[in-house]
C-alpha positions in Angstrom: 0.0 0.0 0.0 2.8 2.5 0.9 4.7 1.6 -2.3 1.5 2.3 -4.3 1.1 5.7 -2.5 4.8 6.5 -3.3 4.3 5.6 -6.9 1.2 7.8 -7.1 3.1 10.7 -5.6 5.9 10.2 -8.1 3.3 10.2 -10.9 1.8 13.4 -9.6 5.2 15.0 -9.4 6.0 14.0 -13.0 2.6 15.3 -14.2 3.3 18.6 -12.4 6.7 19.0 -14.0 5.3 18.2 -17.5 2.5 20.7 -16.9 4.9 23.4 -15.9 7.1 22.6 -18.9 4.2 22.9 -21.2 3.0 26.1 -19.5 6.5 27.7 -19.9 6.5 26.6 -23.6 3.1 28.2 -24.2 4.2 31.4 -22.5 7.3 31.6 -24.7 5.3 30.9 -27.8 2.8 33.6 -26.8 5.7 36.1 -26.3 7.1 35.2 -29.7 3.7 35.6 -31.3 3.3 39.0 -29.7 6.7 40.0 -30.9 5.9 38.9 -34.4 2.6 40.8 -34.3 4.4 43.9 -33.2 7.0 43.5 -35.9 4.3 43.0 -38.5 2.5 46.2 -37.4 5.7 48.2 -37.6 6.5 46.8 -41.0 3.0 47.7 -42.3 3.3 51.2 -40.9 6.7 51.7 -42.5 5.3 50.4 -45.8 2.4 52.8 -45.6 4.8 55.7 -44.7 7.0 55.2 -47.7 4.1 54.3 -50.0 4.7 50.7 -50.5 1.4 49.6 -49.0 -0.6 50.9 -52.0 -2.9 48.6 -53.9 -2.3 48.0 -57.6 -5.2 50.3 -58.5 -3.6 53.1 -56.4 -0.3 52.6 -58.2 -2.0 52.7 -61.6 -3.8 56.0 -60.6 -0.5 57.5 -59.5 1.3 56.5 -62.7 -1.6 57.9 -64.7 -1.3 61.2 -62.9 2.4 61.3 -63.5 2.0 60.6 -67.2 -0.7 63.3 -67.4 1.6 65.8 -65.7 4.4 65.0 -68.2 2.2 65.1 -71.2 0.8 68.5 -70.1 4.3 69.8 -69.5 5.4 68.9 -73.0 2.6 70.6 -74.8 
């Protein structure tokens, strides 16, 4: 009976250690995910700031405007 109790305690200790290890891994993964999200937001903001975040339609309109300016300047 005592040996069985000791084995159960050992099993509980092992389960606690595994749970703690998983918890730490989850916390680290959550931190990395937050870091990636922050980096992504900064990248998107930088792209918008320099104009790289435009849609293809926005680029076409800008090119059209530039062509119109050049053609008006030559006439």
